[in-house]
N, C-alpha and C positions, 0 to 999 in steps of 0.2 A: 208397869201396867199390870196390876194384879187381877183385873177383871177381864183380861183378854187372853187369847190363845192363838197360835199360828195355824194357818190352813195347811193341810197335808199336801195339797197340790201346788199352790202358788206361793205359800209362805207369808202372805199378808196377815196382819193382825185382825182378829174379829172378836166380838164379845163372847164370853163363855155362855154356853147353853144354846147358841145359835147353831142350827144344823146345816144351814147352807151359807157358803162363803159369799159375802156381798160383792167381792171383786170378780171371782172367776166362776161362781155358781156351783162349785164342787160341794156335794152333799156327803157329810160324814156317815159312814156305814157302821152298823153295830156288829160286834163279833157274835152276838146271839143268833143272827141270821144264819151264819155258817154252822154253828152248833145245832141249831134246830133242824137244819136240813140233814145233818149227819145223824141226829137222833131219829128222825123220821125214816131215813134210809135204812136204819137198822131195825127199828121197831115195827114197821109195816110188814116186811118179810117174815119176821119172827111171829107176828100176829097171825099171818096167813098159815105158816107152818104149824103153829100151835093149834089153830082151828082144825086143820086137816088131821093132825095126829089125834086130837081129842075125839073127833068124829070116828076115826078108824078104831081107836082103842075102845070107845064105848060100844060101837056096833059089833066089833069082833068079840069082845068079852061077853056081851049079852047073848050073842049067837052061840058061843061055846059054853055059856053058863058059868063063867069064871069072873064075874064082875067083882067079887071080893078080892081076888088075887090081883086084879088090875087097878085096884083102888089107889095104891101109892103112886103109880105112874100117872093116873088120871089127875090126882091131886097136884102132882108136880107140874103138869102141863097147864092146869087151871091157874096155878100161881104165875107161871110164865106168861100166860095169856093176859091175866089181869095187870101184870107189870108193864107189858107192852102197850096195853090199852091206856094205862095211866100216862105213859110217856106221850102218846099221841094226843091225849086230852090236854095235858099240860102245855105242850107246844102250841096246840090250836088256841087255847085260851090266852096264852101269852101273846101270840100274833094278833089276835083280834083286839086285845086290850091295848097293845102298842099302836095299832092302826087307829083306834078311836081316840087315843090320847093325843095323837099328832094332828088329827084333822081339826080344822077350825070350826068353831061353833057357828051354826047356821042361823040361830035366833038370838 
């Protein structure tokens, strides 16, 4: 049976591509879900930390008149902020794309 695979829970054969087992109702989960939660768990605190440090560096260096000396540090934290924001955006788009791809067509 080349077009079937076994269920992780009950072991019965089901057609490939079917997400729910017809016998026991077990739904196959994607590893992407765990990776996305891990990525969000790291990216969101980094985003918050980078935002706070950018605000502090900008305000402190403007107050002291040393904005030129703080330029490399500000550029570094802007890069970290953009990277974390991209991770959050990619995870969000992938989750919404996966959700709409599995929903049945209404019309």
